[in-house]
N, C-alpha and C positions, 0 to 999 in steps of 0.2 A: 504494500500500500504506500502510495506517495503521500507524504505529509508536507503541506504547504503552509509555511509560517515565515514571519520576518518581513523584510522589506520586499518591494516589488521585484527588485533585481534578484534577491535570494529565491523568491518563488519561481521566477522564470528559469533560473539555473536548475532548480529542482525538477521542473517540468522537462527540461532538456535532458537531464541526467536519467530520469525514470520514464522515458517516453513509452515504454512497453507495458506499463502498469495499467490495470483495468479499474482500480479504485483510487480515489483521492480523498484525503482528509484535510479540510480547510480549517486552519486555526487563525485565520485573519480574514477580514472582509474582502471579498474579491471585487474588482471592477469589471465592467463589461468587457474591456479589452483583455484583461487577464483570463476571463472565462473563454473568450474566443481563442486566445493563444493555447490554453489548456486543451480545448477540443480539437484544434487544428494540428497540434504537435504531439498528441498522445492518443492512446486507445482507451481512454477512460469511459466506462459505462455506468459507474456509480460514484456519486459525490456525497461525502458525509461532512456535516458541519454541526457546530453547537447550536443550541436553541436560539441564542442571541444573534449569532451570525445568520441563521436561517431567517430570522425576522427582518434583518436589514439587507437580505439578498436582493439584487436588482430585480424589480417586479416583472419586467419584460422578459427576463432570462428564464424564469421558472417554466412558463408554458413552452418556450422555445426549446428548452432542454428536454422536456417530456416528448415533444414532437420528434426529436431526433433519436429518442430511445435512451437518454441518459437519466438514471434515477437520482433523485435528490432526497437524501435521508438525514434525519436528525441523529447525531451520534451522542451516546451517553458519556459525557465528559464531566469530570469532577472539577469544579472551580475552586480557586483559592490556593493557598499555600499547602505543600505536601505535609502530611502528618509525620512528625519526627519519631515518635516512640510508638509506632503502630504495632510492633511485635511484642510489646511487653504487657499489654492489658491483661491477657490471660495469666501471665506469670505473676503479676501483682495480685490478682484475685486468688490464685492458687496459694501463694505464700501467705496471704491474709487468712485463708481458711485453715492453714496449718498453725495459726496463732501468732505469727510474727507481727511485730509492731511496724508502723509506717516508717519510722527511722531506720529500722533494720532492713526493711525491703529496699528503701532508697539507697542505702549503703551497699547492699549486695548487688543490686542491679546497676549501680552507678548512674542514677538519675536523680534529678532534684526532688526534694521532699514534696514540693508543691505538685509535681507531676504524679506522684504516688497518690496523694489526696484527690487529685482531679479524677484519676481512674477509679478510685474507690467510690467516689460520689456520683459517678456516671450511672445512668439508668440501664444502659445496655451491658 
């Protein structure tokens, strides 16, 4: 899958490099000229983009894409900053169930005490 992000020049270079790909993921709002370049210089049959980009997609482009057989889909993308301590939530709850105090858990896992309390107070 071709991932298009960054400046216009970076997206054009990515299209040239991956011209044989059939899927494209748009992580930046495309212009009509960029879409035309994408369709003329690649074999793309499916374009995925976030909900926000899909809302701002050039209105005349949507029916035109459907007419030439290119599917436009909403991709499930997570917004925001990546979660730093994603793998420790289960460990924290397991250690707490064994009777360890929050300070001991933080020391053993080498995470801030505040992070331990945050995970313990989470509903999930």
